[in-house]
A tleap script that builds the chain and sets N, CA, C and O, in Angstrom:
source leaprc.protein.ff14SB
mol = sequence {
  NMET SER ASP VAL MET THR ALA PRO LEU ALA
  GLY ASP ASP ALA GLY MET ALA ALA GLY ASP
  LEU LEU VAL MET LEU ARG HIE GLY PRO HIE
  GLY SER SER TRP LEU ARG GLU GLY LEU GLU
  ALA ALA MET VAL ALA ALA ALA PHE GLY ARG
  GLU VAL GLY LEU LEU PHE THR GLY ASP GLY
  VAL MET ALA LEU LEU GLU GLY GLN GLN VAL
  GLY PRO LEU GLY GLN LYS GLY SER ASP ASN
  LEU LEU ALA ALA LEU GLU MET TYR ASP VAL
  GLU ARG CYS TYR VAL ASP ALA ALA ALA LEU
  ARG ALA ARG GLY LEU THR ALA GLN ASP VAL
  THR LEU LEU PRO VAL THR LEU LEU GLU HIE
  ASP GLU VAL VAL ALA LEU THR THR ALA PHE
  SER ARG VAL LEU SER CPHE
}
set mol.1.N position { 9.350 4.590 12.946 }
set mol.1.CA position { 10.415 4.834 12.003 }
set mol.1.C position { 9.841 4.739 10.606 }
set mol.1.O position { 9.096 3.808 10.302 }
set mol.2.N position { 10.175 5.680 9.764 }
set mol.2.CA position { 9.623 5.723 8.417 }
set mol.2.C position { 10.730 5.666 7.388 }
set mol.2.O position { 11.724 6.387 7.486 }
set mol.3.N position { 10.555 4.817 6.414 }
set mol.3.CA position { 11.482 4.723 5.297 }
set mol.3.C position { 10.738 5.103 4.039 }
set mol.3.O position { 10.451 4.241 3.208 }
set mol.4.N position { 10.416 6.383 3.879 }
set mol.4.CA position { 9.675 6.842 2.724 }
set mol.4.C position { 10.666 7.303 1.671 }
set mol.4.O position { 11.573 8.088 1.948 }
set mol.5.N position { 10.476 6.803 0.460 }
set mol.5.CA position { 11.320 7.196 -0.659 }
set mol.5.C position { 10.440 7.882 -1.689 }
set mol.5.O position { 9.236 7.634 -1.753 }
set mol.6.N position { 11.029 8.722 -2.473 }
set mol.6.CA position { 10.295 9.268 -3.604 }
set mol.6.C position { 10.769 8.537 -4.844 }
set mol.6.O position { 11.943 8.185 -4.968 }
set mol.7.N position { 9.847 8.315 -5.751 }
set mol.7.CA position { 10.160 7.562 -6.957 }
set mol.7.C position { 10.915 8.446 -7.939 }
set mol.7.O position { 10.726 9.662 -7.943 }
set mol.8.N position { 11.773 7.850 -8.779 }
set mol.8.CA position { 12.420 8.610 -9.835 }
set mol.8.C position { 11.373 9.141 -10.808 }
set mol.8.O position { 10.206 8.757 -10.741 }
set mol.9.N position { 11.782 10.000 -11.688 }
set mol.9.CA position { 10.863 10.572 -12.659 }
set mol.9.C position { 10.214 9.491 -13.506 }
set mol.9.O position { 10.814 8.445 -13.752 }
set mol.10.N position { 8.984 9.743 -13.953 }
set mol.10.CA position { 8.231 8.760 -14.734 }
set mol.10.C position { 8.964 8.370 -16.006 }
set mol.10.O position { 8.794 7.248 -16.483 }
set mol.11.N position { 9.762 9.247 -16.564 }
set mol.11.CA position { 10.520 8.923 -17.769 }
set mol.11.C position { 11.511 7.796 -17.539 }
set mol.11.O position { 11.984 7.177 -18.492 }
set mol.12.N position { 11.825 7.530 -16.290 }
set mol.12.CA position { 12.724 6.441 -15.914 }
set mol.12.C position { 11.906 5.242 -15.458 }
set mol.12.O position { 12.369 4.443 -14.644 }
set mol.13.N position { 10.659 5.111 -15.995 }
set mol.13.CA position { 9.722 4.061 -15.604 }
set mol.13.C position { 9.424 4.111 -14.111 }
set mol.13.O position { 9.039 3.107 -13.512 }
set mol.14.N position { 9.602 5.270 -13.524 }
set mol.14.CA position { 9.315 5.501 -12.105 }
set mol.14.C position { 9.975 4.465 -11.203 }
set mol.14.O position { 9.486 4.211 -10.103 }
set mol.15.N position { 11.077 3.864 -11.647 }
set mol.15.CA position { 11.806 2.917 -10.822 }
set mol.15.C position { 11.030 1.641 -10.534 }
set mol.15.O position { 11.305 0.966 -9.542 }
set mol.16.N position { 10.079 1.302 -11.371 }
set mol.16.CA position { 9.192 0.191 -11.107 }
set mol.16.C position { 9.416 -0.931 -12.096 }
set mol.16.O position { 9.226 -0.747 -13.298 }
set mol.17.N position { 9.812 -2.072 -11.612 }
set mol.17.CA position { 9.926 -3.249 -12.455 }
set mol.17.C position { 8.550 -3.859 -12.620 }
set mol.17.O position { 7.696 -3.728 -11.743 }
set mol.18.N position { 8.337 -4.520 -13.731 }
set mol.18.CA position { 7.051 -5.160 -13.978 }
set mol.18.C position { 6.793 -6.228 -12.923 }
set mol.18.O position { 7.725 -6.861 -12.425 }
set mol.19.N position { 5.549 -6.419 -12.594 }
set mol.19.CA position { 5.177 -7.410 -11.599 }
set mol.19.C position { 3.943 -8.173 -12.019 }
set mol.19.O position { 3.296 -7.844 -13.013 }
set mol.20.N position { 3.625 -9.197 -11.247 }
set mol.20.CA position { 2.460 -10.028 -11.529 }
set mol.20.C position { 1.160 -9.396 -11.044 }
set mol.20.O position { 0.162 -9.387 -11.765 }
set mol.21.N position { 1.172 -8.864 -9.813 }
set mol.21.CA position { -0.069 -8.425 -9.198 }
set mol.21.C position { 0.138 -7.155 -8.387 }
set mol.21.O position { 1.009 -7.090 -7.520 }
set mol.22.N position { -0.672 -6.151 -8.681 }
set mol.22.CA position { -0.720 -4.927 -7.877 }
set mol.22.C position { -2.038 -4.941 -7.117 }
set mol.22.O position { -3.105 -5.081 -7.715 }
set mol.23.N position { -1.962 -4.797 -5.816 }
set mol.23.CA position { -3.154 -4.722 -4.973 }
set mol.23.C position { -3.311 -3.270 -4.532 }
set mol.23.O position { -2.472 -2.728 -3.812 }
set mol.24.N position { -4.401 -2.656 -4.978 }
set mol.24.CA position { -4.707 -1.279 -4.598 }
set mol.24.C position { -5.590 -1.311 -3.360 }
set mol.24.O position { -6.654 -1.931 -3.358 }
set mol.25.N position { -5.141 -0.641 -2.314 }
set mol.25.CA position { -5.868 -0.605 -1.045 }
set mol.25.C position { -6.462 0.787 -0.871 }
set mol.25.O position { -5.752 1.739 -0.550 }
set mol.26.N position { -7.774 0.895 -1.087 }
set mol.26.CA position { -8.460 2.187 -1.113 }
set mol.26.C position { -9.292 2.467 0.129 }
set mol.26.O position { -9.776 3.585 0.308 }
set mol.27.N position { -9.467 1.462 0.994 }
set mol.27.CA position { -10.327 1.617 2.167 }
set mol.27.C position { -9.503 1.612 3.451 }
set mol.27.O position { -8.460 0.963 3.542 }
set mol.28.N position { -9.995 2.346 4.429 }
set mol.28.CA position { -9.309 2.444 5.711 }
set mol.28.C position { -9.404 1.158 6.507 }
set mol.28.O position { -10.121 0.234 6.122 }
set mol.29.N position { -8.680 1.095 7.619 }
set mol.29.CA position { -8.633 -0.130 8.426 }
set mol.29.C position { -9.928 -0.415 9.184 }
set mol.29.O position { -10.113 -1.528 9.677 }
set mol.30.N position { -10.812 0.548 9.286 }
set mol.30.CA position { -12.060 0.356 10.043 }
set mol.30.C position { -13.263 0.643 9.152 }
set mol.30.O position { -13.167 1.384 8.173 }
set mol.31.N position { -14.379 0.053 9.502 }
set mol.31.CA position { -15.623 0.328 8.785 }
set mol.31.C position { -15.981 -0.715 7.743 }
set mol.31.O position { -17.145 -0.824 7.355 }
set mol.32.N position { -15.011 -1.478 7.285 }
set mol.32.CA position { -15.265 -2.566 6.332 }
set mol.32.C position { -14.099 -3.537 6.408 }
set mol.32.O position { -13.105 -3.286 7.089 }
set mol.33.N position { -14.236 -4.636 5.707 }
set mol.33.CA position { -13.164 -5.634 5.689 }
set mol.33.C position { -12.295 -5.527 4.443 }
set mol.33.O position { -11.423 -6.370 4.234 }
set mol.34.N position { -12.509 -4.515 3.615 }
set mol.34.CA position { -11.786 -4.391 2.346 }
set mol.34.C position { -10.271 -4.369 2.518 }
set mol.34.O position { -9.562 -5.082 1.808 }
set mol.35.N position { -9.776 -3.579 3.430 }
set mol.35.CA position { -8.332 -3.467 3.610 }
set mol.35.C position { -7.733 -4.804 4.031 }
set mol.35.O position { -6.745 -5.255 3.452 }
set mol.36.N position { -8.319 -5.424 5.018 }
set mol.36.CA position { -7.835 -6.719 5.508 }
set mol.36.C position { -7.871 -7.754 4.388 }
set mol.36.O position { -6.916 -8.512 4.220 }
set mol.37.N position { -8.946 -7.796 3.629 }
set mol.37.CA position { -9.059 -8.760 2.534 }
set mol.37.C position { -8.010 -8.498 1.450 }
set mol.37.O position { -7.455 -9.438 0.881 }
set mol.38.N position { -7.743 -7.230 1.169 }
set mol.38.CA position { -6.716 -6.896 0.186 }
set mol.38.C position { -5.333 -7.334 0.629 }
set mol.38.O position { -4.562 -7.881 -0.160 }
set mol.39.N position { -5.023 -7.092 1.888 }
set mol.39.CA position { -3.725 -7.524 2.418 }
set mol.39.C position { -3.605 -9.046 2.409 }
set mol.39.O position { -2.550 -9.591 2.085 }
set mol.40.N position { -4.685 -9.722 2.765 }
set mol.40.CA position { -4.660 -11.183 2.746 }
set mol.40.C position { -4.511 -11.721 1.325 }
set mol.40.O position { -3.796 -12.700 1.109 }
set mol.41.N position { -5.172 -11.099 0.361 }
set mol.41.CA position { -5.034 -11.519 -1.036 }
set mol.41.C position { -3.593 -11.353 -1.504 }
set mol.41.O position { -3.068 -12.206 -2.220 }
set mol.42.N position { -2.957 -10.260 -1.104 }
set mol.42.CA position { -1.559 -10.019 -1.476 }
set mol.42.C position { -0.657 -11.101 -0.894 }
set mol.42.O position { 0.239 -11.596 -1.577 }
set mol.43.N position { -0.889 -11.467 0.357 }
set mol.43.CA position { -0.056 -12.488 0.998 }
set mol.43.C position { -0.272 -13.867 0.376 }
set mol.43.O position { 0.680 -14.631 0.219 }
set mol.44.N position { -1.504 -14.186 0.025 }
set mol.44.CA position { -1.775 -15.474 -0.625 }
set mol.44.C position { -1.084 -15.534 -1.984 }
set mol.44.O position { -0.453 -16.536 -2.319 }
set mol.45.N position { -1.202 -14.463 -2.766 }
set mol.45.CA position { -0.551 -14.433 -4.076 }
set mol.45.C position { 0.961 -14.569 -3.935 }
set mol.45.O position { 1.598 -15.294 -4.699 }
set mol.46.N position { 1.530 -13.873 -2.961 }
set mol.46.CA position { 2.977 -13.950 -2.737 }
set mol.46.C position { 3.387 -15.354 -2.301 }
set mol.46.O position { 4.452 -15.837 -2.685 }
set mol.47.N position { 2.546 -16.012 -1.500 }
set mol.47.CA position { 2.846 -17.367 -1.047 }
set mol.47.C position { 2.894 -18.344 -2.217 }
set mol.47.O position { 3.566 -19.373 -2.148 }
set mol.48.N position { 2.178 -18.017 -3.289 }
set mol.48.CA position { 2.183 -18.854 -4.485 }
set mol.48.C position { 3.182 -18.361 -5.525 }
set mol.48.O position { 3.087 -18.713 -6.701 }
set mol.49.N position { 4.131 -17.552 -5.094 }
set mol.49.CA position { 5.234 -17.159 -5.958 }
set mol.49.C position { 4.992 -15.973 -6.863 }
set mol.49.O position { 5.809 -15.704 -7.744 }
set mol.50.N position { 3.911 -15.260 -6.680 }
set mol.50.CA position { 3.646 -14.063 -7.492 }
set mol.50.C position { 4.469 -12.887 -6.989 }
set mol.50.O position { 4.722 -12.764 -5.791 }
set mol.51.N position { 4.879 -12.034 -7.898 }
set mol.51.CA position { 5.530 -10.771 -7.550 }
set mol.51.C position { 4.417 -9.772 -7.256 }
set mol.51.O position { 3.661 -9.400 -8.153 }
set mol.52.N position { 4.316 -9.338 -6.002 }
set mol.52.CA position { 3.188 -8.523 -5.551 }
set mol.52.C position { 3.657 -7.133 -5.160 }
set mol.52.O position { 4.706 -6.961 -4.539 }
set mol.53.N position { 2.858 -6.144 -5.538 }
set mol.53.CA position { 3.058 -4.777 -5.088 }
set mol.53.C position { 1.788 -4.284 -4.422 }
set mol.53.O position { 0.690 -4.723 -4.766 }
set mol.54.N position { 1.930 -3.377 -3.476 }
set mol.54.CA position { 0.786 -2.771 -2.795 }
set mol.54.C position { 0.779 -1.281 -3.064 }
set mol.54.O position { 1.817 -0.625 -2.976 }
set mol.55.N position { -0.386 -0.742 -3.393 }
set mol.55.CA position { -0.554 0.696 -3.548 }
set mol.55.C position { -1.608 1.153 -2.556 }
set mol.55.O position { -2.770 0.758 -2.650 }
set mol.56.N position { -1.202 1.989 -1.602 }
set mol.56.CA position { -2.123 2.562 -0.630 }
set mol.56.C position { -2.611 3.893 -1.187 }
set mol.56.O position { -1.822 4.810 -1.411 }
set mol.57.N position { -3.909 3.988 -1.407 }
set mol.57.CA position { -4.495 5.188 -1.977 }
set mol.57.C position { -5.831 5.453 -1.285 }
set mol.57.O position { -6.336 4.583 -0.576 }
set mol.58.N position { -6.402 6.623 -1.476 }
set mol.58.CA position { -7.660 6.939 -0.806 }
set mol.58.C position { -7.506 6.786 0.702 }
set mol.58.O position { -6.464 7.113 1.269 }
set mol.59.N position { -8.559 6.282 1.345 }
set mol.59.CA position { -8.506 6.071 2.796 }
set mol.59.C position { -7.551 4.950 3.183 }
set mol.59.O position { -7.249 4.782 4.365 }
set mol.60.N position { -7.073 4.185 2.218 }
set mol.60.CA position { -6.112 3.121 2.495 }
set mol.60.C position { -4.828 3.633 3.120 }
set mol.60.O position { -4.138 2.886 3.814 }
set mol.61.N position { -4.493 4.905 2.883 }
set mol.61.CA position { -3.272 5.460 3.484 }
set mol.61.C position { -3.362 5.493 5.007 }
set mol.61.O position { -2.338 5.529 5.690 }
set mol.62.N position { -4.583 5.481 5.539 }
set mol.62.CA position { -4.758 5.507 6.994 }
set mol.62.C position { -4.227 4.237 7.650 }
set mol.62.O position { -3.915 4.238 8.841 }
set mol.63.N position { -4.124 3.160 6.886 }
set mol.63.CA position { -3.604 1.900 7.426 }
set mol.63.C position { -2.135 2.002 7.784 }
set mol.63.O position { -1.625 1.174 8.539 }
set mol.64.N position { -1.449 2.997 7.258 }
set mol.64.CA position { -0.005 3.135 7.456 }
set mol.64.C position { 0.356 3.982 8.671 }
set mol.64.O position { 1.529 4.269 8.908 }
set mol.65.N position { -0.652 4.380 9.436 }
set mol.65.CA position { -0.413 5.234 10.594 }
set mol.65.C position { -0.313 4.408 11.863 }
set mol.65.O position { -1.074 3.461 12.065 }
set mol.66.N position { 0.622 4.773 12.704 }
set mol.66.CA position { 0.769 4.093 13.998 }
set mol.66.C position { -0.350 4.512 14.937 }
set mol.66.O position { -1.016 5.526 14.732 }
set mol.67.N position { -0.540 3.698 15.978 }
set mol.67.CA position { -1.479 4.059 17.036 }
set mol.67.C position { -2.929 3.763 16.716 }
set mol.67.O position { -3.823 4.369 17.307 }
set mol.68.N position { -3.184 2.850 15.798 }
set mol.68.CA position { -4.562 2.517 15.473 }
set mol.68.C position { -5.219 1.811 16.660 }
set mol.68.O position { -4.631 0.928 17.284 }
set mol.69.N position { -6.412 2.211 16.944 }
set mol.69.CA position { -7.195 1.603 18.025 }
set mol.69.C position { -8.224 0.657 17.414 }
set mol.69.O position { -8.394 0.612 16.196 }
set mol.70.N position { -8.895 -0.084 18.258 }
set mol.70.CA position { -9.974 -0.951 17.801 }
set mol.70.C position { -11.089 -0.073 17.255 }
set mol.70.O position { -11.458 0.925 17.874 }
set mol.71.N position { -11.632 -0.449 16.083 }
set mol.71.CA position { -12.690 0.327 15.451 }
set mol.71.C position { -14.030 0.141 16.130 }
set mol.71.O position { -14.154 -0.675 17.044 }
set mol.72.N position { -15.049 0.896 15.692 }
set mol.72.CA position { -16.360 0.856 16.334 }
set mol.72.C position { -17.024 -0.520 16.259 }
set mol.72.O position { -17.861 -0.838 17.104 }
set mol.73.N position { -16.678 -1.322 15.291 }
set mol.73.CA position { -17.263 -2.661 15.171 }
set mol.73.C position { -16.349 -3.727 15.755 }
set mol.73.O position { -16.528 -4.915 15.486 }
set mol.74.N position { -15.366 -3.309 16.557 }
set mol.74.CA position { -14.431 -4.252 17.147 }
set mol.74.C position { -13.313 -4.656 16.207 }
set mol.74.O position { -12.562 -5.586 16.503 }
set mol.75.N position { -13.190 -3.965 15.068 }
set mol.75.CA position { -12.141 -4.289 14.098 }
set mol.75.C position { -10.798 -3.811 14.607 }
set mol.75.O position { -10.661 -2.689 15.094 }
set mol.76.N position { -9.813 -4.680 14.487 }
set mol.76.CA position { -8.457 -4.329 14.895 }
set mol.76.C position { -7.788 -3.525 13.796 }
set mol.76.O position { -8.230 -3.536 12.648 }
set mol.77.N position { -6.723 -2.828 14.153 }
set mol.77.CA position { -5.945 -2.094 13.179 }
set mol.77.C position { -5.231 -3.046 12.232 }
set mol.77.O position { -5.298 -4.264 12.395 }
set mol.78.N position { -4.566 -2.499 11.267 }
set mol.78.CA position { -3.916 -3.307 10.233 }
set mol.78.C position { -2.445 -3.569 10.520 }
set mol.78.O position { -1.778 -4.242 9.735 }
set mol.79.N position { -1.926 -3.050 11.630 }
set mol.79.CA position { -0.486 -3.139 11.873 }
set mol.79.C position { 0.031 -4.571 11.936 }
set mol.79.O position { 1.156 -4.829 11.508 }
set mol.80.N position { -0.762 -5.516 12.462 }
set mol.80.CA position { -0.288 -6.902 12.519 }
set mol.80.C position { -0.170 -7.525 11.126 }
set mol.80.O position { 0.773 -8.270 10.858 }
set mol.81.N position { -1.118 -7.223 10.244 }
set mol.81.CA position { -1.027 -7.733 8.865 }
set mol.81.C position { 0.114 -7.071 8.110 }
set mol.81.O position { 0.813 -7.730 7.340 }
set mol.82.N position { 0.308 -5.790 8.321 }
set mol.82.CA position { 1.402 -5.090 7.653 }
set mol.82.C position { 2.746 -5.669 8.077 }
set mol.82.O position { 3.658 -5.797 7.260 }
set mol.83.N position { 2.868 -6.018 9.350 }
set mol.83.CA position { 4.118 -6.604 9.844 }
set mol.83.C position { 4.375 -7.963 9.207 }
set mol.83.O position { 5.530 -8.353 9.036 }
set mol.84.N position { 3.326 -8.684 8.856 }
set mol.84.CA position { 3.469 -10.020 8.266 }
set mol.84.C position { 3.887 -9.982 6.798 }
set mol.84.O position { 4.336 -10.996 6.263 }
set mol.85.N position { 3.749 -8.844 6.143 }
set mol.85.CA position { 4.078 -8.761 4.717 }
set mol.85.C position { 5.516 -9.163 4.423 }
set mol.85.O position { 5.791 -9.784 3.396 }
set mol.86.N position { 6.415 -8.819 5.303 }
set mol.86.CA position { 7.831 -9.140 5.107 }
set mol.86.C position { 8.059 -10.650 5.030 }
set mol.86.O position { 8.903 -11.113 4.261 }
set mol.87.N position { 7.314 -11.414 5.819 }
set mol.87.CA position { 7.457 -12.876 5.790 }
set mol.87.C position { 7.051 -13.456 4.437 }
set mol.87.O position { 7.503 -14.537 4.059 }
set mol.88.N position { 6.205 -12.742 3.718 }
set mol.88.CA position { 5.731 -13.197 2.411 }
set mol.88.C position { 6.512 -12.547 1.265 }
set mol.88.O position { 6.148 -12.700 0.099 }
set mol.89.N position { 7.564 -11.836 1.590 }
set mol.89.CA position { 8.379 -11.128 0.603 }
set mol.89.C position { 7.587 -10.093 -0.191 }
set mol.89.O position { 7.881 -9.852 -1.362 }
set mol.90.N position { 6.600 -9.491 0.430 }
set mol.90.CA position { 5.878 -8.373 -0.183 }
set mol.90.C position { 6.608 -7.117 0.263 }
set mol.90.O position { 6.391 -6.611 1.364 }
set mol.91.N position { 7.470 -6.628 -0.604 }
set mol.91.CA position { 8.326 -5.499 -0.236 }
set mol.91.C position { 8.101 -4.263 -1.096 }
set mol.91.O position { 8.618 -3.189 -0.786 }
set mol.92.N position { 7.343 -4.404 -2.161 }
set mol.92.CA position { 7.088 -3.276 -3.062 }
set mol.92.C position { 5.808 -2.578 -2.631 }
set mol.92.O position { 4.709 -2.945 -3.047 }
set mol.93.N position { 5.974 -1.566 -1.790 }
set mol.93.CA position { 4.835 -0.850 -1.226 }
set mol.93.C position { 4.913 0.618 -1.637 }
set mol.93.O position { 5.954 1.263 -1.508 }
set mol.94.N position { 3.799 1.123 -2.128 }
set mol.94.CA position { 3.729 2.482 -2.651 }
set mol.94.C position { 2.581 3.214 -1.979 }
set mol.94.O position { 1.595 2.600 -1.572 }
set mol.95.N position { 2.712 4.527 -1.866 }
set mol.95.CA position { 1.629 5.336 -1.294 }
set mol.95.C position { 1.379 6.528 -2.216 }
set mol.95.O position { 2.309 7.159 -2.717 }
set mol.96.N position { 0.115 6.810 -2.420 }
set mol.96.CA position { -0.342 7.913 -3.260 }
set mol.96.C position { -0.150 9.226 -2.493 }
set mol.96.O position { -0.813 9.466 -1.484 }
set mol.97.N position { 0.754 10.063 -2.977 }
set mol.97.CA position { 1.066 11.322 -2.291 }
set mol.97.C position { -0.157 12.234 -2.203 }
set mol.97.O position { -0.342 12.918 -1.197 }
set mol.98.N position { -0.985 12.252 -3.233 }
set mol.98.CA position { -2.183 13.097 -3.222 }
set mol.98.C position { -3.168 12.643 -2.150 }
set mol.98.O position { -3.836 13.470 -1.531 }
set mol.99.N position { -3.260 11.330 -1.928 }
set mol.99.CA position { -4.154 10.805 -0.892 }
set mol.99.C position { -3.667 11.229 0.490 }
set mol.99.O position { -4.472 11.538 1.369 }
set mol.100.N position { -2.358 11.242 0.680 }
set mol.100.CA position { -1.817 11.732 1.957 }
set mol.100.C position { -2.175 13.195 2.166 }
set mol.100.O position { -2.690 13.584 3.214 }
set mol.101.N position { -1.889 14.003 1.137 }
set mol.101.CA position { -2.157 15.444 1.249 }
set mol.101.C position { -3.635 15.724 1.503 }
set mol.101.O position { -3.969 16.605 2.295 }
set mol.102.N position { -4.522 14.983 0.840 }
set mol.102.CA position { -5.962 15.200 0.991 }
set mol.102.C position { -6.433 14.929 2.419 }
set mol.102.O position { -7.484 15.424 2.827 }
set mol.103.N position { -5.675 14.158 3.171 }
set mol.103.CA position { -6.033 13.823 4.547 }
set mol.103.C position { -5.176 14.568 5.562 }
set mol.103.O position { -5.170 14.242 6.749 }
set mol.104.N position { -4.450 15.579 5.074 }
set mol.104.CA position { -3.630 16.394 5.966 }
set mol.104.C position { -2.416 15.661 6.507 }
set mol.104.O position { -1.889 16.020 7.560 }
set mol.105.N position { -1.967 14.629 5.790 }
set mol.105.CA position { -0.825 13.825 6.237 }
set mol.105.C position { 0.395 14.119 5.378 }
set mol.105.O position { 0.287 14.651 4.273 }
set mol.106.N position { 1.544 13.766 5.905 }
set mol.106.CA position { 2.794 13.896 5.157 }
set mol.106.C position { 3.495 12.541 5.148 }
set mol.106.O position { 3.072 11.610 5.833 }
set mol.107.N position { 4.549 12.439 4.383 }
set mol.107.CA position { 5.318 11.196 4.313 }
set mol.107.C position { 5.866 10.821 5.697 }
set mol.107.O position { 6.056 9.638 5.980 }
set mol.108.N position { 6.118 11.794 6.545 }
set mol.108.CA position { 6.642 11.513 7.877 }
set mol.108.C position { 5.615 10.818 8.765 }
set mol.108.O position { 5.985 10.200 9.764 }
set mol.109.N position { 4.335 10.909 8.418 }
set mol.109.CA position { 3.286 10.241 9.184 }
set mol.109.C position { 3.212 8.745 8.885 }
set mol.109.O position { 2.645 7.979 9.664 }
set mol.110.N position { 3.784 8.335 7.757 }
set mol.110.CA position { 3.764 6.931 7.344 }
set mol.110.C position { 4.903 6.213 8.053 }
set mol.110.O position { 6.075 6.413 7.733 }
set mol.111.N position { 4.541 5.372 9.025 }
set mol.111.CA position { 5.587 4.783 9.862 }
set mol.111.C position { 5.562 3.263 9.931 }
set mol.111.O position { 6.522 2.664 10.416 }
set mol.112.N position { 4.510 2.627 9.470 }
set mol.112.CA position { 4.406 1.182 9.659 }
set mol.112.C position { 5.101 0.348 8.590 }
set mol.112.O position { 5.391 -0.827 8.819 }
set mol.113.N position { 5.370 0.928 7.443 }
set mol.113.CA position { 6.024 0.202 6.352 }
set mol.113.C position { 6.965 1.138 5.605 }
set mol.113.O position { 6.708 2.338 5.513 }
set mol.114.N position { 8.054 0.592 5.072 }
set mol.114.CA position { 8.836 1.402 4.129 }
set mol.114.C position { 8.062 1.468 2.815 }
set mol.114.O position { 7.715 0.435 2.242 }
set mol.115.N position { 7.797 2.668 2.345 }
set mol.115.CA position { 7.004 2.864 1.134 }
set mol.115.C position { 7.701 3.826 0.181 }
set mol.115.O position { 8.579 4.597 0.567 }
set mol.116.N position { 7.284 3.753 -1.058 }
set mol.116.CA position { 7.720 4.712 -2.064 }
set mol.116.C position { 6.563 5.663 -2.328 }
set mol.116.O position { 5.459 5.224 -2.648 }
set mol.117.N position { 6.804 6.943 -2.197 }
set mol.117.CA position { 5.801 7.975 -2.402 }
set mol.117.C position { 5.662 8.248 -3.897 }
set mol.117.O position { 6.659 8.487 -4.580 }
set mol.118.N position { 4.425 8.213 -4.412 }
set mol.118.CA position { 4.183 8.415 -5.839 }
set mol.118.C position { 3.221 9.567 -6.086 }
set mol.118.O position { 2.218 9.715 -5.388 }
set mol.119.N position { 3.533 10.371 -7.074 }
set mol.119.CA position { 2.609 11.403 -7.537 }
set mol.119.C position { 1.677 10.779 -8.582 }
set mol.119.O position { 1.867 9.629 -8.977 }
set mol.120.N position { 0.677 11.533 -9.027 }
set mol.120.CA position { -0.375 10.982 -9.891 }
set mol.120.C position { 0.158 10.264 -11.130 }
set mol.120.O position { -0.239 9.130 -11.399 }
set mol.121.N position { 1.041 10.897 -11.881 }
set mol.121.CA position { 1.561 10.279 -13.105 }
set mol.121.C position { 2.302 8.975 -12.798 }
set mol.121.O position { 2.271 8.034 -13.590 }
set mol.122.N position { 2.958 8.931 -11.656 }
set mol.122.CA position { 3.683 7.726 -11.259 }
set mol.122.C position { 2.721 6.610 -10.840 }
set mol.122.O position { 2.999 5.430 -11.054 }
set mol.123.N position { 1.591 6.993 -10.241 }
set mol.123.CA position { 0.564 6.004 -9.891 }
set mol.123.C position { 0.011 5.372 -11.165 }
set mol.123.O position { -0.174 4.157 -11.234 }
set mol.124.N position { -0.251 6.201 -12.169 }
set mol.124.CA position { -0.747 5.691 -13.451 }
set mol.124.C position { 0.273 4.735 -14.070 }
set mol.124.O position { -0.087 3.658 -14.546 }
set mol.125.N position { 1.531 5.127 -14.060 }
set mol.125.CA position { 2.586 4.261 -14.609 }
set mol.125.C position { 2.683 2.957 -13.825 }
set mol.125.O position { 2.922 1.898 -14.406 }
set mol.126.N position { 2.501 3.028 -12.525 }
set mol.126.CA position { 2.576 1.830 -11.693 }
set mol.126.C position { 1.493 0.831 -12.084 }
set mol.126.O position { 1.762 -0.365 -12.193 }
set mol.127.N position { 0.285 1.309 -12.293 }
set mol.127.CA position { -0.815 0.391 -12.618 }
set mol.127.C position { -0.594 -0.304 -13.953 }
set mol.127.O position { -1.099 -1.407 -14.162 }
set mol.128.N position { 0.145 0.315 -14.852 }
set mol.128.CA position { 0.414 -0.328 -16.144 }
set mol.128.C position { 1.633 -1.240 -16.081 }
set mol.128.O position { 1.850 -2.045 -16.987 }
set mol.129.N position { 2.431 -1.124 -15.022 }
set mol.129.CA position { 3.635 -1.958 -14.890 }
set mol.129.C position { 3.324 -3.369 -14.393 }
set mol.129.O position { 4.175 -4.255 -14.456 }
set mol.130.N position { 2.107 -3.573 -13.900 }
set mol.130.CA position { 1.702 -4.882 -13.388 }
set mol.130.C position { 0.732 -5.529 -14.366 }
set mol.130.O position { -0.093 -4.852 -14.979 }
set mol.131.N position { 0.841 -6.845 -14.504 }
set mol.131.CA position { -0.045 -7.549 -15.443 }
set mol.131.C position { -1.464 -7.693 -14.901 }
set mol.131.O position { -2.402 -7.844 -15.684 }
set mol.132.N position { -1.641 -7.652 -13.593 }
set mol.132.CA position { -2.959 -7.751 -12.979 }
set mol.132.C position { -3.066 -6.722 -11.856 }
set mol.132.O position { -2.107 -6.480 -11.122 }
set mol.133.N position { -4.256 -6.119 -11.736 }
set mol.133.CA position { -4.512 -5.135 -10.683 }
set mol.133.C position { -5.813 -5.509 -9.982 }
set mol.133.O position { -6.852 -5.667 -10.623 }
set mol.134.N position { -5.748 -5.648 -8.667 }
set mol.134.CA position { -6.944 -5.868 -7.839 }
set mol.134.C position { -7.165 -4.635 -6.993 }
set mol.134.O position { -6.215 -4.060 -6.462 }
set mol.135.N position { -8.409 -4.228 -6.866 }
set mol.135.CA position { -8.739 -3.043 -6.088 }
set mol.135.C position { -9.610 -3.431 -4.912 }
set mol.135.O position { -10.657 -4.057 -5.079 }
set mol.136.N position { -9.168 -3.054 -3.717 }
set mol.136.CA position { -9.905 -3.355 -2.491 }
set mol.136.C position { -10.230 -2.073 -1.758 }
set mol.136.O position { -10.850 -2.108 -0.696 }
savepdb mol mol.pdb
quit
C-alpha cells in the first residue's frame, strides 16, 4: 500500500515546516551500510526529541521497494528499519521524483512508507527548511 503525496508548489514553502534534522539517504539497501546508518541516526535523533525528516534520493529510493532480498554480503533489506520509524515519530518522509524516474520507477512503486514526492526545486527548498542536514 502506498501513500504517496505530491508537495504543494514551492511558493507555498512546499508544505514543509522547519525541522531540526534532515537525513538524506543516497545509498541503496545493499552494498554498504550507509542506508542503515542513516536510518539509525534518524531514529537516535528522534529519540532525543529532534524533529527529523528523511529524504530518499539517488539509490536510496530503492529502500522504499517491497520484496527486498538478502544482499550479496548477507545484508538484509531496510523494511524492518523503515517499519520502526513510526515508533520514533519519524513521519516526515520525502522522495526525490527525479531519482525515481532515473531508475524507471514511479510513485506507485513506493510502498513501504507514506512519502511526499518532491521535484528538484522542492528538494532544494527542503534542504534549507532544516537547520541541520546529514547525508548518508
